[in-house]
Backbone as a chain_set.jsonl record, in Angstrom:
{"seq": "MTMRALGMRARQLHGLLLGEAALVAAAGLLTAAIVGTVMALMFVQVLRPVFTLPPDRLTVPPDWMASLAALVIAAMAASTLAGSLLLRRLRPIELLREE", "coords": {"N": [[4.216, 10.972, 26.833], [5.553, 11.516, 29.328], [4.122, 13.734, 30.166], [1.498, 12.633, 30.842], [2.295, 11.05, 32.839], [3.068, 13.086, 35.055], [0.601, 13.669, 35.642], [-1.346, 14.739, 33.891], [-4.508, 14.694, 32.257], [-6.043, 12.009, 30.194], [-7.886, 12.778, 28.313], [-7.007, 15.756, 28.139], [-4.572, 15.143, 27.035], [-4.894, 14.019, 24.591], [-6.279, 16.158, 23.25], [-4.345, 17.939, 23.265], [-2.537, 16.651, 21.541], [-4.239, 16.567, 19.299], [-4.643, 19.397, 18.729], [-1.9, 20.152, 18.086], [-1.443, 18.732, 15.819], [-3.339, 19.95, 14.24], [-2.428, 22.594, 14.063], [-0.03, 22.183, 12.76], [-1.072, 21.072, 10.29], [-2.354, 23.435, 9.381], [-0.471, 25.441, 9.286], [1.11, 24.24, 7.254], [-0.457, 24.02, 5.022], [-1.134, 26.754, 4.793], [1.455, 27.775, 4.193], [2.235, 26.244, 1.848], [0.338, 27.194, 0.029], [1.068, 29.767, -0.39], [3.911, 29.552, -1.137], [3.341, 28.051, -3.484], [1.671, 29.74, -5.058], [3.368, 31.804, -5.68], [5.422, 30.418, -6.865], [3.955, 29.506, -9.258], [3.293, 32.019, -10.484], [5.966, 32.833, -11.175], [6.95, 30.705, -12.817], [4.916, 31.07, -15.175], [5.747, 33.537, -15.918], [8.534, 32.852, -16.789], [8.129, 30.866, -18.682], [6.729, 32.116, -20.512], [7.356, 32.985, -23.317], [7.258, 30.41, -24.502], [4.707, 29.716, -24.879], [1.972, 29.318, -27.273], [-0.272, 30.848, -27.349], [0.096, 33.346, -25.241], [-0.671, 33.205, -21.518], [-2.866, 35.64, -20.033], [-3.44, 35.649, -17.53], [-3.485, 33.982, -14.208], [-4.755, 31.035, -13.341], [-6.665, 29.145, -10.894], [-7.505, 26.093, -10.201], [-10.389, 25.207, -8.454], [-11.272, 22.714, -7.529], [-9.234, 20.973, -7.626], [-7.743, 22.215, -5.659], [-9.174, 21.865, -3.286], [-9.29, 19.28, -3.053], [-6.554, 18.47, -2.648], [-6.237, 19.866, -0.053], [-8.209, 18.598, 1.436], [-6.83, 16.021, 1.376], [-4.849, 16.596, 2.94], [-5.823, 17.25, 5.241], [-7.261, 14.709, 5.926], [-4.95, 12.96, 6.196], [-3.72, 14.198, 8.336], [-5.809, 13.775, 10.21], [-5.684, 10.947, 10.385], [-3.16, 10.428, 11.153], [-3.21, 11.516, 13.734], [-5.198, 9.908, 14.942], [-3.837, 7.436, 15.014], [-1.764, 8.027, 16.737], [-3.267, 8.827, 19.056], [-4.389, 6.253, 19.517], [-2.073, 4.847, 19.93], [-1.11, 6.154, 22.351], [-3.205, 5.446, 24.161], [-2.906, 2.773, 24.637], [-0.285, 2.791, 25.796], [1.156, 2.701, 29.129], [2.076, 4.88, 31.529], [3.486, 4.394, 33.708], [5.094, 2.262, 33.412], [6.62, 2.873, 31.119], [8.38, 5.032, 32.433], [9.6, 3.402, 34.227], [11.313, 2.084, 32.38], [13.011, 4.047, 31.443]], "CA": [[3.866, 10.227, 28.088], [5.991, 12.194, 30.573], [2.996, 14.506, 30.707], [0.647, 11.764, 31.454], [2.968, 10.63, 34.118], [3.123, 14.082, 35.673], [-0.884, 14.058, 36.014], [-2.096, 15.189, 32.67], [-5.526, 13.553, 32.019], [-5.909, 11.388, 28.898], [-8.595, 13.734, 27.406], [-6.165, 16.842, 27.831], [-3.361, 14.728, 26.19], [-5.529, 13.753, 23.27], [-6.599, 17.311, 22.86], [-2.904, 18.471, 22.885], [-2.114, 15.869, 20.146], [-5.058, 16.976, 18.229], [-4.277, 20.764, 18.503], [-0.743, 20.377, 17.495], [-1.692, 18.248, 14.457], [-4.23, 20.838, 13.342], [-1.73, 23.713, 13.891], [1.03, 22.052, 11.751], [-1.619, 21.126, 9.087], [-2.75, 24.872, 9.097], [0.684, 26.175, 8.754], [1.77, 23.618, 6.065], [-1.413, 24.619, 3.959], [-0.803, 28.258, 4.411], [2.807, 27.821, 3.481], [1.958, 25.555, 0.523], [-0.479, 28.102, -0.817], [1.916, 31.187, -0.718], [4.943, 29.084, -2.134], [2.812, 27.27, -4.774], [1.149, 30.875, -5.965], [4.699, 32.65, -5.99], [6.35, 29.663, -8.038], [3.343, 29.389, -10.358], [3.712, 33.385, -11.297], [7.288, 32.93, -11.715], [7.022, 29.937, -14.022], [4.307, 31.446, -16.035], [6.685, 34.474, -16.536], [9.758, 32.4, -17.343], [7.809, 30.142, -19.723], [5.583, 32.941, -21.394], [7.913, 32.893, -24.591], [7.113, 29.259, -25.005], [3.304, 29.541, -25.089], [1.653, 29.887, -28.412], [-1.123, 32.206, -26.776], [0.699, 33.511, -23.876], [-1.768, 33.464, -20.579], [-3.04, 36.856, -19.475], [-3.676, 35.597, -15.777], [-2.917, 32.484, -13.489], [-5.966, 30.384, -12.846], [-6.584, 28.363, -10.019], [-8.763, 25.018, -10.305], [-10.723, 25.198, -6.938], [-11.751, 21.434, -7.178], [-7.963, 20.39, -7.089], [-7.083, 22.824, -4.538], [-9.956, 21.323, -2.336], [-9.056, 17.775, -2.849], [-5.299, 18.568, -1.935], [-6.544, 20.378, 1.167], [-8.839, 17.584, 2.096], [-5.85, 14.9, 1.654], [-4.004, 17.127, 4.014], [-6.861, 17.079, 6.618], [-7.209, 13.411, 6.116], [-3.644, 12.433, 6.604], [-3.615, 14.837, 9.635], [-6.617, 12.84, 11.078], [-5.282, 9.625, 10.287], [-1.973, 10.266, 12.179], [-3.783, 11.986, 15.212], [-5.875, 8.713, 15.529], [-2.906, 6.631, 15.211], [-1.17, 8.42, 17.873], [-3.95, 8.809, 20.242], [-4.655, 4.937, 19.93], [-0.877, 4.415, 20.832], [-1.364, 6.811, 23.767], [-4.269, 4.894, 25.064], [-2.213, 1.484, 24.957], [0.855, 2.895, 26.742], [1.133, 2.647, 30.623], [3.021, 5.763, 31.772], [4.473, 4.117, 34.824], [6.033, 1.273, 32.84], [7.606, 3.758, 30.553], [9.063, 5.751, 33.088], [10.764, 2.412, 34.654], [12.272, 1.69, 31.46], [14.111, 5.18, 31.264]], "C": [[4.48, 10.859, 29.326], [4.748, 13.034, 31.118], [1.971, 13.841, 31.143], [1.113, 11.309, 32.74], [2.817, 11.627, 35.323], [1.634, 14.418, 36.0], [-1.75, 14.602, 34.987], [-3.207, 14.159, 32.505], [-5.448, 13.046, 30.59], [-6.523, 12.279, 27.764], [-7.777, 14.927, 27.041], [-5.164, 16.327, 26.929], [-3.904, 14.425, 24.846], [-5.809, 15.032, 22.582], [-5.297, 18.204, 22.384], [-2.405, 17.705, 21.589], [-2.839, 16.414, 18.935], [-5.017, 18.549, 17.673], [-3.011, 20.779, 17.732], [-0.647, 19.672, 16.092], [-2.369, 19.359, 13.465], [-3.288, 22.179, 12.996], [-0.703, 23.494, 12.891], [0.369, 21.8, 10.403], [-1.903, 22.478, 8.549], [-1.652, 25.469, 8.45], [1.276, 25.464, 7.462], [0.693, 24.07, 4.701], [-1.29, 26.069, 3.499], [0.451, 28.431, 3.572], [2.867, 27.444, 1.986], [1.356, 26.549, -0.47], [0.105, 29.189, -1.319], [3.022, 30.499, -1.534], [4.449, 28.751, -3.559], [2.346, 28.757, -5.676], [2.462, 31.729, -6.444], [5.451, 31.718, -7.225], [5.369, 29.51, -9.175], [3.313, 30.794, -11.353], [4.926, 33.194, -11.967], [7.45, 31.845, -12.839], [6.176, 30.216, -15.326], [5.238, 32.607, -16.936], [8.029, 34.059, -17.235], [9.324, 31.683, -18.751], [6.804, 30.953, -20.949], [6.131, 32.884, -22.903], [7.564, 31.491, -25.537], [5.632, 29.083, -25.606], [3.069, 29.976, -26.474], [0.643, 30.982, -28.318], [-0.861, 32.197, -25.415], [-0.49, 33.672, -22.763], [-1.667, 34.954, -19.993], [-3.213, 36.877, -17.854], [-3.654, 34.152, -15.384], [-4.542, 32.054, -13.156], [-5.734, 29.216, -11.77], [-7.709, 27.313, -9.852], [-9.196, 24.645, -8.745], [-10.971, 23.534, -6.661], [-10.28, 20.754, -6.731], [-7.418, 21.042, -6.017], [-7.952, 22.169, -3.118], [-9.608, 19.989, -2.078], [-7.493, 17.755, -2.188], [-5.499, 19.093, -0.348], [-7.161, 19.105, 2.022], [-7.768, 16.28, 2.311], [-4.949, 15.355, 2.944], [-4.6, 16.744, 5.356], [-6.944, 15.728, 7.023], [-5.958, 12.752, 6.601], [-3.486, 12.931, 8.241], [-4.416, 13.885, 10.617], [-6.228, 11.486, 11.36], [-4.079, 9.468, 11.349], [-2.353, 10.672, 13.527], [-4.384, 10.672, 15.758], [-4.811, 7.67, 15.705], [-2.134, 6.886, 16.566], [-1.984, 8.443, 19.101], [-4.388, 7.318, 20.486], [-3.418, 4.478, 20.505], [-0.817, 4.986, 22.172], [-2.137, 5.953, 24.673], [-3.74, 3.569, 25.256], [-1.103, 1.58, 25.88], [0.469, 3.049, 28.16], [2.149, 3.536, 30.801], [4.091, 5.06, 32.778], [5.703, 3.165, 34.291], [7.007, 1.964, 31.783], [8.715, 4.447, 31.143], [10.076, 4.69, 33.889], [11.702, 2.256, 33.824], [13.478, 2.828, 31.39], [15.035, 5.102, 32.328]], "O": [[3.869, 10.703, 30.383], [4.417, 13.023, 32.303], [1.335, 14.465, 31.992], [0.327, 11.196, 33.681], [2.503, 11.205, 36.436], [1.432, 15.454, 36.633], [-2.903, 14.912, 35.287], [-2.974, 12.953, 32.584], [-4.765, 13.699, 29.801], [-6.01, 12.519, 26.671], [-7.718, 15.25, 25.855], [-4.852, 17.063, 25.993], [-3.132, 14.666, 23.917], [-5.611, 15.075, 21.368], [-5.245, 18.954, 21.409], [-1.881, 18.339, 20.673], [-2.318, 16.674, 17.851], [-5.277, 18.888, 16.519], [-3.02, 21.431, 16.687], [0.203, 20.051, 15.287], [-2.064, 19.593, 12.296], [-3.348, 22.745, 11.904], [-0.404, 24.431, 12.151], [0.965, 22.167, 9.391], [-1.72, 22.698, 7.352], [-1.713, 25.946, 7.317], [1.909, 26.154, 6.663], [1.109, 24.386, 3.586], [-1.318, 26.52, 2.354], [0.516, 29.061, 2.517], [3.394, 28.118, 1.101], [1.8, 26.706, -1.608], [-0.155, 29.634, -2.437], [3.09, 30.875, -2.704], [5.023, 29.1, -4.591], [2.658, 28.848, -6.863], [2.484, 32.261, -7.554], [5.929, 32.183, -8.26], [5.949, 29.357, -10.25], [3.308, 30.773, -12.584], [5.017, 33.348, -13.185], [8.13, 32.175, -13.811], [6.536, 29.753, -16.408], [5.418, 32.626, -18.154], [8.562, 34.76, -18.096], [9.982, 31.843, -19.779], [6.315, 30.465, -21.968], [5.257, 32.722, -23.755], [7.567, 31.407, -26.765], [5.401, 28.432, -26.625], [3.772, 30.866, -26.951], [0.669, 31.937, -29.095], [-1.314, 31.426, -24.57], [-1.404, 34.38, -23.185], [-0.614, 35.417, -19.556], [-3.138, 37.862, -17.119], [-3.799, 33.247, -16.205], [-5.363, 32.872, -12.742], [-4.751, 28.475, -11.805], [-8.789, 27.671, -9.383], [-8.514, 23.956, -7.987], [-10.833, 23.15, -5.5], [-10.16, 20.115, -5.685], [-6.561, 20.431, -5.377], [-7.372, 22.029, -2.041], [-9.623, 19.558, -0.925], [-7.29, 17.012, -1.228], [-4.779, 18.578, 0.507], [-6.673, 18.704, 3.079], [-7.869, 15.589, 3.325], [-4.461, 14.58, 3.767], [-4.074, 16.131, 6.285], [-6.767, 15.413, 8.199], [-6.085, 11.93, 7.509], [-3.193, 12.175, 9.167], [-3.905, 13.325, 11.587], [-6.424, 10.947, 12.449], [-4.031, 8.586, 12.207], [-1.775, 10.131, 14.47], [-4.125, 10.329, 16.912], [-4.97, 6.962, 16.699], [-1.935, 5.977, 17.372], [-1.459, 8.104, 20.161], [-4.765, 7.063, 21.63], [-3.487, 3.76, 21.503], [-0.469, 4.265, 23.107], [-1.771, 5.748, 25.83], [-4.215, 3.078, 26.28], [-0.878, 0.676, 26.684], [-0.628, 3.567, 28.367], [3.229, 3.199, 30.316], [5.311, 5.163, 32.651], [6.889, 3.247, 34.608], [8.156, 1.538, 31.673], [9.817, 4.522, 30.6], [11.218, 5.051, 34.172], [12.873, 2.247, 34.204], [14.67, 2.532, 31.297], [15.977, 5.892, 32.386]]}, "num_chains": 1, "name": "protein.A"}
């Protein structure tokens, strides 16, 4: 709200909100992919003696990965929409008076 009170247009503020949410979602998806792959490889190596037929490679189900990525993107879109609606309702002058 301070940016809005300092003269930033509403469209710019909504773009900033969307950009920040997209950056956080992309960083989260990338980090999750790296950490998940490393942990899966480690678990397969540790649990190899337990398997009756030991796996020769790691498989990744693309439909599950796509659905998880879609859930992250949907959550990002929902939170951005909620934040945008909240920003649209608030009046910057009233907020600055309260502080």
